[in-house]
C-alpha positions as CSV (number, residue, x, y, z in Angstrom):
1,M,-15.6,-7.7,-7.6
2,S,-16.9,-8.6,-4.3
3,A,-15.7,-11.1,-2.1
4,T,-17.8,-13.8,-3.6
5,S,-14.9,-16.9,-3.4
6,G,-14.4,-16.5,0.4
7,T,-15.1,-15.2,3.3
8,R,-11.7,-13.5,4.6
9,F,-9.2,-10.7,3.5
10,L,-5.5,-10.8,3.0
11,V,-3.6,-7.6,3.7
12,F,-0.1,-6.7,3.3
13,I,0.7,-3.2,4.3
14,T,4.6,-1.8,3.6
15,G,5.4,0.8,6.2
16,A,3.2,-0.3,8.2
17,S,5.5,0.5,11.7
18,R,3.8,4.5,11.6
19,G,2.4,7.2,10.3
20,F,-0.5,6.4,7.4
21,G,1.2,2.5,7.4
22,R,-0.1,1.9,10.8
23,C,-3.6,4.2,10.8
24,L,-4.1,1.6,7.4
25,A,-3.6,-1.4,9.3
26,L,-6.0,-0.2,12.8
27,E,-8.7,0.6,10.0
28,A,-8.2,-2.4,8.0
29,A,-8.9,-4.8,11.7
30,R,-11.7,-2.2,12.6
31,K,-13.3,-2.8,9.4
32,W,-12.5,-5.9,8.3
33,G,-12.5,-8.5,11.5
34,P,-12.8,-10.6,12.6
35,A,-12.0,-12.1,8.9
36,V,-8.6,-10.4,8.0
37,D,-4.6,-11.4,8.3
38,M,-2.3,-8.7,7.6
39,H,1.1,-9.0,7.2
40,L,2.6,-5.8,8.0
41,I,6.4,-4.8,6.7
42,A,8.6,-2.1,7.9
43,R,12.2,-1.7,9.0
44,N,11.6,-1.2,12.7
45,A,10.7,-4.3,14.6
46,E,9.8,-3.1,17.9
47,A,7.4,-0.3,15.9
48,L,5.9,-3.5,13.9
49,T,5.6,-5.2,17.2
50,A,3.5,-2.1,19.0
51,V,1.3,-2.1,16.1
52,K,0.5,-5.6,16.6
53,R,-0.7,-4.6,20.0
54,D,-2.6,-1.3,19.0
55,I,-4.6,-3.5,16.6
56,E,-5.2,-6.4,19.7
57,A,-6.0,-3.5,21.7
58,S,-8.4,-2.5,19.8
59,L,-10.6,-5.6,19.2
60,S,-13.3,-7.2,21.2
61,D,-12.4,-10.4,22.4
62,Q,-14.5,-11.5,19.9
63,S,-12.8,-9.7,16.9
64,K,-9.3,-11.0,18.0
65,I,-9.8,-14.5,17.5
66,G,-10.6,-14.2,13.7
67,V,-7.7,-10.9,12.9
68,R,-4.0,-12.5,12.3
69,V,-1.3,-10.0,11.9
70,W,2.2,-11.2,11.1
71,T,5.4,-8.2,11.0
72,W,8.3,-8.8,8.5
73,P,11.2,-6.2,9.3
74,F,13.2,-5.8,6.6
75,D,14.7,-2.8,4.6
76,L,12.0,-2.4,1.8
77,G,15.6,-0.4,0.0
78,N,17.7,-3.1,0.1
79,L,16.4,-4.5,-3.1
80,E,18.5,-7.9,-3.5
81,T,16.6,-8.8,-0.7
82,L,13.1,-8.2,-1.2
83,E,12.6,-11.2,-3.0
84,P,13.8,-13.8,-0.6
85,N,11.9,-11.7,2.0
86,F,8.6,-12.0,0.4
87,A,9.0,-15.9,-0.3
88,R,8.9,-16.2,3.2
89,I,5.7,-14.2,3.6
90,F,3.9,-15.4,0.7
91,A,5.0,-19.3,2.2
92,T,3.7,-17.9,5.3
93,V,0.4,-17.4,3.8
94,D,0.3,-20.6,2.1
95,E,1.2,-22.6,5.3
96,F,-1.4,-21.1,7.6
97,S,-3.4,-21.5,4.6
98,A,-3.0,-25.2,4.6
99,E,-3.0,-26.0,8.5
100,Q,-7.0,-24.2,8.3
101,E,-8.0,-26.0,5.6
102,S,-10.7,-27.6,7.8
103,T,-12.4,-24.3,8.5
104,A,-12.8,-23.5,4.9
105,M,-9.1,-20.6,5.0
106,I,-7.4,-22.3,2.1
107,M,-5.8,-19.8,-0.1
108,H,-9.1,-19.8,-2.7
109,K,-10.9,-19.3,-0.1
110,Y,-9.6,-15.3,0.4
111,G,-12.1,-13.3,-1.0
112,N,-10.3,-10.4,-1.0
113,V,-6.5,-9.9,-1.1
114,Y,-4.8,-6.1,-0.8
115,L,-1.8,-5.1,-1.6
116,F,-0.6,-1.3,-0.1
117,N,2.7,0.1,-1.6
118,N,2.7,2.8,1.3
119,A,6.7,2.6,2.4
120,G,8.5,5.9,1.2
121,S,10.4,9.1,2.0
122,V,10.8,12.7,1.3
123,G,14.1,13.2,0.4
124,P,16.5,14.1,-1.0
125,I,15.1,17.7,-0.7
126,A,17.1,19.6,-2.8
127,Y,17.1,22.2,-6.4
128,A,17.3,19.7,-9.7
129,K,20.8,21.8,-10.0
130,D,22.3,20.2,-7.1
131,L,21.1,16.3,-7.2
132,C,24.3,15.3,-8.3
133,T,26.1,16.6,-5.9
134,D,25.0,13.3,-4.1
135,L,24.7,10.1,-5.9
136,P,24.1,7.7,-3.2
137,A,21.2,9.9,-1.7
138,L,19.5,10.2,-5.1
139,R,19.8,6.8,-5.8
140,Q,18.3,5.8,-2.1
141,S,15.6,7.8,-2.5
142,L,14.8,6.0,-6.1
143,D,15.5,2.6,-4.8
144,L,12.7,2.9,-2.3
145,N,10.4,5.4,-3.1
146,L,10.5,4.0,-7.1
147,T,12.1,0.6,-7.6
148,S,11.1,-1.5,-4.5
149,S,7.1,-0.6,-5.3
150,I,7.6,-1.7,-8.6
151,L,9.2,-4.9,-7.6
152,I,6.5,-5.8,-4.8
153,T,3.9,-5.5,-6.9
154,S,5.5,-7.4,-9.8
155,L,6.7,-10.3,-6.9
156,F,2.4,-9.7,-5.6
157,L,1.5,-10.9,-9.1
158,R,3.8,-13.4,-10.0
159,R,2.4,-14.9,-6.9
160,F,-1.1,-14.2,-7.3
161,C,-1.6,-14.2,-10.7
162,T,-1.0,-14.5,-14.1
163,L,-2.4,-13.4,-17.8
164,S,-3.7,-17.0,-19.0
165,S,-5.6,-19.9,-17.6
166,P,-9.8,-19.1,-16.8
167,S,-11.1,-20.7,-14.3
168,N,-14.3,-20.4,-12.1
169,K,-13.1,-19.2,-8.7
170,V,-12.6,-15.3,-8.0
171,P,-11.0,-13.7,-5.6
172,A,-10.5,-9.6,-5.8
173,L,-7.0,-8.8,-6.1
174,F,-6.4,-5.0,-5.4
175,I,-3.0,-3.2,-5.7
176,I,-2.7,0.1,-3.3
177,N,-0.1,2.2,-4.4
178,I,-0.4,5.4,-1.7
179,S,0.1,8.2,-3.9
180,S,0.1,12.0,-3.8
181,M,-1.2,15.5,-4.8
182,A,3.2,15.5,-5.9
183,A,2.3,13.3,-8.4
184,I,0.3,15.0,-10.5
185,Q,1.4,18.9,-9.3
186,P,5.5,19.9,-9.5
187,F,6.7,21.4,-6.5
188,H,10.2,23.3,-6.1
189,S,13.1,21.4,-4.3
190,W,10.6,18.1,-4.4
191,G,11.9,16.9,-7.7
192,V,12.7,13.2,-6.9
193,Y,9.4,13.1,-4.1
194,C,7.4,14.3,-7.3
195,A,9.1,12.1,-9.9
196,G,9.3,9.0,-8.0
197,K,5.1,9.7,-6.8
198,A,4.3,10.1,-10.8
199,A,6.2,6.9,-11.9
200,R,4.5,4.9,-9.2
201,D,0.9,6.3,-10.6
202,M,1.9,5.5,-13.9
203,F,3.2,2.0,-13.3
204,L,-0.3,0.9,-11.6
205,Q,-2.0,2.6,-14.7
206,V,0.1,-0.2,-17.0
207,V,-0.7,-2.5,-15.2
208,A,-4.6,-1.8,-14.8
209,Q,-4.3,-1.7,-18.8
210,E,-2.4,-5.1,-18.7
211,H,-5.5,-6.5,-17.1
212,Q,-8.1,-4.8,-19.0
213,G,-10.2,-7.0,-20.6
214,E,-9.1,-10.5,-19.7
215,G,-11.9,-12.1,-19.9
216,S,-14.4,-9.3,-18.9
217,A,-14.6,-5.6,-18.8
218,R,-14.0,-5.4,-15.4
219,G,-10.4,-7.3,-16.1
220,E,-10.2,-11.0,-15.2
221,G,-6.7,-12.7,-15.1
222,S,-6.0,-15.9,-13.6
223,M,-4.2,-16.5,-10.4
224,A,-1.3,-19.0,-9.7
225,G,-2.7,-22.9,-9.4
226,G,-5.2,-21.9,-12.2
227,M,-8.1,-19.7,-10.4
228,S,-9.3,-16.6,-12.2
229,V,-9.2,-13.6,-10.4
230,H,-10.2,-10.1,-10.9
231,L,-7.7,-7.6,-10.7
232,K,-8.1,-3.6,-10.2
233,T,-5.0,-1.0,-9.1
234,L,-6.0,2.6,-7.2
235,N,-3.6,5.7,-6.8
236,Y,-4.6,7.0,-3.8
237,A,-3.4,10.4,-2.3
238,P,-4.4,10.7,1.1
239,G,-4.1,14.2,2.0
240,P,-2.0,16.6,3.3
241,L,-1.4,14.0,6.5
242,D,0.0,15.3,10.1
243,T,2.6,12.5,10.0
244,D,6.3,12.7,10.8
245,M,6.8,13.5,6.6
246,Q,5.0,17.2,7.5
247,I,7.9,17.7,9.9
248,E,10.4,17.1,8.3
249,L,9.3,19.8,5.7
250,R,8.5,22.1,7.9
251,E,12.2,21.5,9.7
252,S,14.1,21.0,6.1
253,E,16.5,23.8,5.1
254,S,17.0,22.9,1.7
255,I,13.0,23.4,0.9
256,H,11.6,26.2,-1.4
257,P,10.4,28.3,1.6
258,P,7.0,29.3,0.1
259,T,6.9,25.3,0.3
260,R,7.9,25.3,4.1
261,E,5.7,28.5,5.0
262,W,2.7,26.6,3.2
263,S,3.6,23.0,5.5
264,E,4.4,25.6,8.6
265,K,1.1,27.5,8.2
266,A,-0.9,24.5,7.5
267,F,-0.4,23.1,10.9
268,R,-0.9,25.8,12.9
269,E,-4.6,26.7,10.9
270,G,-4.8,23.0,11.3
271,W,-5.6,22.1,7.9
272,L,-3.4,18.9,8.0
273,V,-5.3,15.6,7.7
274,R,-5.6,13.3,10.3
275,P,-3.9,9.8,9.0
276,E,-7.1,7.7,10.6
277,E,-9.4,10.1,8.7
278,S,-7.7,9.3,5.5
279,A,-7.3,5.7,6.0
280,S,-10.7,5.4,6.8
281,K,-12.0,7.2,3.7
282,C,-9.6,4.8,1.6
283,L,-10.7,1.8,2.6
284,R,-14.1,3.4,2.0
285,I,-13.6,3.8,-1.7
286,L,-11.9,0.3,-1.3
287,T,-15.2,-1.2,0.0
288,K,-17.4,1.1,-2.5
289,N,-15.1,-0.7,-5.5
290,D,-16.3,1.4,-8.1
291,F,-13.9,3.3,-8.9
292,K,-12.4,2.9,-12.3
293,S,-8.8,0.6,-12.0
294,G,-5.4,2.4,-12.6
295,V,-7.4,6.2,-11.4
296,H,-5.6,8.3,-9.2
297,I,-8.3,9.3,-6.3
298,D,-7.4,12.6,-4.0
299,Y,-9.0,12.2,-0.2
300,Y,-10.3,15.5,-1.1
301,D,-12.2,14.1,-4.0
302,D,-15.8,13.9,-3.4
303,M,-16.7,10.1,-3.3
């Protein structure tokens, strides 16, 4: 599943305005430049623009020529607007590719295409018996943390991959769910977050199974327009990151006290993972590409 059919990388990152999403964007530009087109998605337009500036500032003059960044500020938790917003994003990919046809950058010349489902929130933090007291908060959390991820994955598959039609072009598609230890281990008062992460993991396992053995043991499908594709999914748990989420856990009054105490101790004693390091490991795993599709891999796993 190497990028034998094209010379460029196409990358979509949700929740790209801060934290781990921001680090993924910076690392992708560093590692895959000067041949990467990135579409960064988050609610905060100003923060997205700042990430774009940071990417440009981190690159050499030569790399800047080939690294192209688009920013898309909208609320991923607003499910009714996801399809039209992603239609705009995909239309931009098509329009830019057509303009660049003379330099072999049309759609089928992308070697690897990546979707990073990173956006999410930690709340509501509450014991199970108390979740019934705030239905709007529960619905909002599930819309952002689970349903939007499923819908975005479906839109991505519909745009780039179908389940039929063989061909001889082989761009590689990767769907990466930014997972968590909470997907496989329960934490008191964190039931909604754990349930959402576990469901996202399982959904990508299903996607991996749906595309297993379609033309090869590695999983072939076909891209819209008749091109065949390889598709793999990855559930990557980035570790306990030193980001705003940990601050939220330390300051929460409703979280299970031992969980708060662990978070405070991890911060004091330097156990938290630098998001830059975890983003680098995630991209190394994807570049090495010897993982089984649908697998859950943790930052601390020996890869």
